[in-house]
Each structure stands twice: as structure tokens, then as C-alpha cells.
C-alpha positions, 0 to 999 in steps of 0.5 A: 500500499506504501509502493504505491502512495510513493509512486503518485508523490513527485520528488523535491527536486522533479517540482524544482526541475518543473517551477524552473521549467515553467518560471522560464517560459514566463519569463520568455512570455514576458520578453516577447510581450515586452518586445513587442509592446514596445514596438506598439510603444507610440502607439500606446502613449497617442491613446494614453495621450487622448484625455490631454488632446480633448482637455486641450480642445480645438482653440489652442496654438501648437501641436497637442503632443508633449514635448521632451525636453532631453536626448534619452527621455523618449527612450525612456518614456518607451520602455517605460511605456513597454514594461508597464502595459507588458507587466498589465499584460502579463498580470491579466493573462496569467492570473486570471480567475478561468487560468486559462493560457496558464493551463495551456502551458502546461501541456 
């Protein structure tokens, strides 16, 4: 009887290997989502800027966009925006109540 119970339980090393593989898969997905969100960072930025443009109204002089005063600000802003969007997308995919995407990874 105890032989049957031992066959159903995995060892600690097997659990750690499973955890390692799932962490690696999650990091790969996170990096891919980050790259995709960075490629579309200007579109995401324009979407987030829409309330500002509406608040300016039609009668304002100049272009309806924000300016960057330093050379690296555009790059850093797009990196931060991509990271936060990727994090939001990552958590919404992996920690939803149905866990559909998570169960697809465990195949």
C-alpha cells in the first residue's frame, strides 16, 4: 500500500525542475510581450494621450502632443510605458480567474 503512495508523489527535485521550467516559460512570454509592446509604444502613448488632447480643445495654439526636453527621455518613456503595459498584460493573462492561458502552458 505504501508503494502505491510513493509512486503518486514526486520528489523535491522533480518539483523544482517543474518550477524552473514554468519560470523560464513565463520569462520568455514576458520578454516577448515586452518586445511587442515596445514596437507599439508610440500607439499606446497616443492612446494614453487622448484625454490630454481632448482637454486642450480645438482653440489651442501649437501641436497637441507632449515634448521631451532631453535626448533620452523619449527612449526612457517608451521603455517605461512598454514595461508597465507588458506587466499589465502579463498579470492579466496569467492570474485571471479561469487560468486558461496558464493551463495551456502546462501541456
